[in-house]
C-alpha positions as CSV (number, residue, x, y, z in Angstrom):
1,M,60.3,60.4,-17.9
2,R,57.4,61.3,-15.7
3,Y,55.5,59.5,-13.4
4,T,52.0,60.7,-12.7
5,T,51.7,60.9,-8.7
6,R,49.6,63.7,-8.3
7,P,48.8,64.2,-4.5
8,V,45.0,64.0,-3.9
9,H,44.7,63.9,-0.2
10,V,46.9,65.5,1.7
11,L,46.5,63.9,5.3
12,I,46.9,60.0,3.0
13,I,50.4,61.4,1.6
14,I,51.4,62.8,5.1
15,L,50.5,59.3,6.7
16,F,52.2,57.6,3.5
17,L,55.5,60.1,4.0
18,G,55.5,59.4,7.6
19,W,55.2,55.6,7.2
20,Y,58.0,55.5,4.9
21,G,60.0,57.5,6.9
22,A,59.5,54.7,9.9
23,V,60.3,51.8,7.7
24,R,63.1,53.1,5.9
25,S,66.3,51.8,5.9
26,D,69.7,51.4,3.9
27,D,69.1,47.5,2.8
28,S,65.5,48.3,2.2
29,S,64.5,50.1,-0.9
30,P,60.8,50.7,-2.0
31,L,58.7,48.3,-3.5
32,Q,57.7,50.0,-7.1
33,F,54.1,49.3,-7.2
34,G,52.2,50.0,-10.5
35,V,48.5,50.0,-11.2
36,F,47.0,50.5,-14.7
37,P,45.4,53.7,-15.6
38,F,41.6,52.8,-16.2
39,L,40.6,55.7,-13.7
40,P,42.2,59.3,-13.8
41,P,45.3,59.5,-11.8
42,A,43.6,61.6,-9.0
43,Q,41.2,59.1,-8.5
44,L,43.6,55.9,-8.5
45,E,45.7,57.8,-5.7
46,S,42.7,58.1,-3.7
47,L,41.9,54.1,-4.0
48,F,45.4,52.6,-4.5
49,V,48.0,55.2,-2.0
50,P,45.8,53.4,0.8
51,V,46.9,50.0,-0.7
52,A,50.5,50.9,-0.8
53,I,50.5,52.0,2.7
54,D,48.7,48.6,4.2
55,L,51.5,46.7,2.4
56,S,54.2,48.8,3.7
57,R,52.8,48.4,7.1
58,T,52.6,44.4,6.4
59,I,56.3,43.8,4.8
60,E,57.9,46.8,7.0
61,R,59.1,48.4,3.9
62,P,58.1,51.2,1.7
63,V,55.7,50.5,-1.4
64,Q,55.6,53.4,-3.6
65,F,52.4,53.9,-5.7
66,R,53.1,54.6,-9.8
67,T,51.1,55.1,-12.6
68,R,51.2,56.2,-16.0
69,P,49.2,58.4,-18.0
70,S,48.0,55.9,-20.6
71,F,47.5,52.3,-21.3
72,A,50.4,52.2,-24.2
73,E,53.0,53.8,-21.8
74,F,51.9,51.8,-18.4
75,D,52.3,48.5,-21.1
76,E,55.8,50.1,-21.8
77,E,56.8,50.4,-18.0
78,I,55.6,46.7,-18.0
79,A,58.0,45.3,-20.7
80,R,60.6,47.1,-19.4
81,Q,59.8,45.3,-16.0
82,T,60.0,48.4,-14.1
83,Y,57.5,47.8,-11.3
84,D,58.1,45.0,-8.7
85,L,54.3,44.7,-8.0
86,I,51.5,45.4,-10.3
87,Y,47.7,45.5,-10.9
88,V,47.1,45.0,-14.1
89,Q,44.0,44.0,-16.3
90,P,43.6,40.7,-17.4
91,F,44.3,41.3,-21.3
92,A,47.9,43.1,-20.6
93,Y,48.3,40.1,-18.1
94,A,47.9,37.6,-20.2
95,R,49.5,39.2,-23.6
96,L,52.6,41.1,-22.1
97,A,53.4,41.2,-18.1
98,H,53.9,37.0,-17.8
99,R,56.2,37.0,-20.4
100,N,58.4,40.0,-18.8
101,G,58.5,38.0,-15.1
102,Y,55.3,38.7,-13.4
103,D,53.2,35.7,-11.9
104,A,49.5,36.5,-10.9
105,I,49.3,36.2,-7.3
106,V,45.5,37.7,-6.2
107,R,42.6,38.9,-7.8
108,N,39.1,40.1,-7.0
109,E,36.9,36.9,-6.8
110,A,34.3,38.8,-8.9
111,P,34.9,38.3,-12.9
112,V,34.6,41.0,-15.1
113,N,33.0,42.1,-18.4
114,A,32.5,44.7,-20.5
115,V,29.3,46.4,-21.0
116,F,27.7,48.8,-24.0
117,I,26.0,51.8,-22.8
118,T,24.1,55.1,-24.2
119,T,21.6,57.4,-23.3
120,E,18.2,56.8,-22.1
121,N,16.9,58.5,-25.7
122,S,19.0,56.8,-27.8
123,P,17.5,54.7,-30.5
124,V,20.1,52.2,-29.8
125,K,18.3,49.3,-28.0
126,K,19.9,46.3,-28.9
127,I,23.8,45.5,-30.2
128,G,22.5,45.1,-33.8
129,D,21.2,48.6,-33.9
130,L,25.3,49.7,-34.0
131,R,25.3,48.9,-37.3
132,G,26.4,52.1,-39.2
133,K,27.0,53.6,-35.9
134,V,30.0,55.1,-34.2
135,L,31.0,52.9,-31.0
136,A,33.0,54.8,-28.3
137,T,35.8,52.8,-26.6
138,P,38.8,53.1,-24.1
139,P,42.3,52.5,-25.8
140,S,42.4,49.7,-28.1
141,S,44.1,47.4,-25.8
142,A,41.7,47.8,-22.9
143,A,40.0,44.7,-21.7
144,V,36.6,46.1,-22.3
145,T,37.6,47.1,-25.8
146,L,38.7,43.5,-26.6
147,L,35.8,42.0,-25.0
148,G,33.6,44.6,-26.7
149,I,35.2,43.5,-30.2
150,Q,34.6,39.9,-29.7
151,L,30.7,40.8,-28.5
152,L,30.6,42.8,-32.2
153,L,32.3,39.8,-34.1
154,D,29.8,37.4,-32.5
155,N,26.8,39.2,-33.4
156,Q,28.3,39.4,-36.8
157,L,29.5,43.0,-37.0
158,Q,33.0,43.7,-38.3
159,P,34.6,46.3,-36.5
160,G,35.8,49.0,-38.8
161,R,33.4,48.0,-41.2
162,D,30.1,47.8,-40.0
163,V,30.8,49.9,-36.7
164,R,33.1,52.6,-36.5
165,L,35.2,52.7,-33.3
166,D,36.0,55.7,-31.5
167,N,39.3,55.0,-29.4
168,Q,39.5,57.2,-26.5
169,S,42.2,57.6,-23.8
170,S,40.3,56.5,-20.9
171,H,37.0,55.3,-20.0
172,F,35.6,58.6,-19.0
173,S,36.2,60.2,-22.4
174,C,34.7,57.6,-23.9
175,I,31.4,57.9,-21.4
176,R,31.8,61.1,-22.5
177,R,31.4,61.1,-26.2
178,V,28.1,59.5,-25.6
179,R,27.2,62.3,-23.6
180,I,27.9,65.0,-25.9
181,G,26.3,62.9,-28.7
182,K,29.6,62.2,-30.7
183,A,29.3,58.5,-30.1
184,D,26.0,56.4,-30.4
185,A,27.3,54.2,-27.6
186,C,30.2,53.2,-25.5
187,V,31.8,50.0,-24.6
188,T,33.5,50.4,-20.8
189,A,33.5,48.7,-17.4
190,K,30.9,48.8,-14.3
191,H,33.3,50.3,-12.2
192,P,34.1,53.5,-14.1
193,L,30.6,53.8,-15.3
194,R,29.4,53.9,-11.7
195,V,31.8,56.5,-10.8
196,F,30.6,58.5,-13.8
197,E,26.9,58.2,-12.9
198,K,27.8,58.7,-8.8
199,K,29.9,61.9,-10.0
200,S,27.5,63.3,-12.6
201,G,24.0,62.5,-11.7
202,I,23.3,61.1,-15.0
203,H,22.0,57.4,-15.8
204,L,23.3,55.6,-18.9
205,R,21.4,52.7,-20.2
206,T,22.7,49.1,-20.5
207,V,22.4,47.8,-24.0
208,A,24.4,44.8,-23.7
209,E,27.4,42.8,-21.9
210,S,29.9,40.6,-22.8
211,I,31.2,37.3,-21.5
212,T,32.6,37.6,-18.1
213,I,36.5,36.6,-17.6
214,P,38.6,36.9,-14.6
215,A,39.4,40.0,-12.8
216,S,42.1,42.1,-13.4
217,T,44.9,40.8,-11.0
218,F,47.8,41.7,-8.9
219,A,51.0,39.8,-10.1
220,I,54.4,40.4,-8.7
221,H,57.7,40.3,-10.5
222,R,59.8,36.8,-9.9
223,R,63.0,38.7,-8.7
224,V,60.6,39.6,-5.3
225,D,61.9,37.7,-2.5
226,P,59.3,34.9,-2.4
227,A,59.2,35.4,1.7
228,L,57.9,38.9,0.7
229,R,55.5,37.8,-1.9
230,D,54.2,35.4,0.3
231,K,53.6,38.1,3.0
232,L,51.7,40.4,0.1
233,V,49.4,37.3,-0.8
234,Q,48.3,36.4,2.9
235,R,47.6,40.4,3.4
236,I,45.9,40.7,0.4
237,L,43.6,37.8,1.1
238,G,43.1,38.6,4.8
239,W,41.6,42.0,3.7
240,Q,38.4,40.9,4.5
241,Q,38.9,39.8,8.3
242,H,39.9,43.3,9.4
243,E,38.4,46.6,9.8
244,E,41.2,48.5,7.5
245,G,41.2,45.7,4.9
246,R,37.5,46.1,4.5
247,R,37.7,50.0,4.1
248,I,40.3,49.0,1.2
249,L,37.6,46.6,-0.5
250,K,35.0,49.1,0.1
251,Y,36.9,51.8,-1.8
252,L,37.8,49.4,-4.5
253,H,34.1,47.9,-5.1
254,H,35.7,44.5,-4.3
255,T,34.2,41.9,-2.1
256,S,36.9,39.7,-1.4
257,Y,40.1,38.3,-3.1
258,I,41.2,34.6,-4.1
259,P,44.5,33.4,-5.4
260,S,45.3,33.9,-8.6
261,H,47.2,31.8,-11.3
262,D,49.0,32.2,-14.6
263,S,46.2,29.2,-16.0
264,D,43.2,31.4,-15.1
265,Y,44.0,33.8,-18.0
266,D,44.2,30.9,-20.7
267,P,40.8,31.7,-21.5
268,V,41.6,35.2,-22.0
269,R,44.6,34.4,-24.4
270,K,42.1,32.5,-26.4
271,I,40.0,35.2,-27.0
272,L,43.2,37.3,-28.3
273,V,43.8,34.5,-30.6
274,E,40.5,34.6,-32.2
275,I,40.1,38.4,-32.0
276,K,43.6,38.7,-34.0
277,K,42.4,36.5,-36.7
278,T,39.4,38.6,-37.4
279,T,40.1,42.0,-37.0
280,P,42.6,44.2,-38.9
281,A,45.6,45.3,-37.0
282,D,45.0,48.9,-37.5
283,I,41.6,48.4,-35.1
284,L,44.1,46.8,-32.6
285,G,46.5,49.0,-32.5
286,T,50.1,48.1,-31.3
287,S,51.5,47.1,-28.1
288,P,54.8,46.1,-26.7
289,D,55.5,42.1,-26.6
């Protein structure tokens, strides 16, 4: 099984390896840190390798960044309980992570939602205009895909019947489908949309936004020593109090972190139940439980 750990910035990797050598000891195995693939691997590394370095220094133990090429493969690793620490999207936490031994610990204070976007000259002006059209989405299990399905249902649009869903492998692939005219709109998140617009210099128009839910969360496996868990929680909560932490927050486009609890994701579980009642299984796809 091949993990995606391709280097991005040589300096970052050298610093990480240097720190790894400094803290490694015979009785200190690396903490496996898994991040769900909401951006291409190279961009995830540039964001989360510094997080791994910071947390390594905090707990005086190596923290190894890991991800997978697809949402489905990352879900499989959660089901196998491969990682000790994860950064996971809300629906995957509510549906999968908690039942497989992970507890939410901290999350970005700002909630998240899904945005429906299209080109500036598109005839799609409101969500009702998507009837009979093609809506590109990230993978079927992605949080914004599920929030998008809920918004369609709230507007009397049945996915697969009134609107054809075009599932893609990533947020960027979804956005590109709109740019090349293969989809009439894309449902995505604000972070990847900002990244795409900054890199491409192209502005895309927002048609509609879903309700908000608690943000993606850091979650830790119950096998991890509680004392180590507490150190990680306090460090992440304190990022805004020191320069290095503020730099991490800036790169992540986050403001501050707050404690995260399993019960915070009960509204997400409710959305899942409602969607499953009204949406065909082939639209939702399959994921490990």
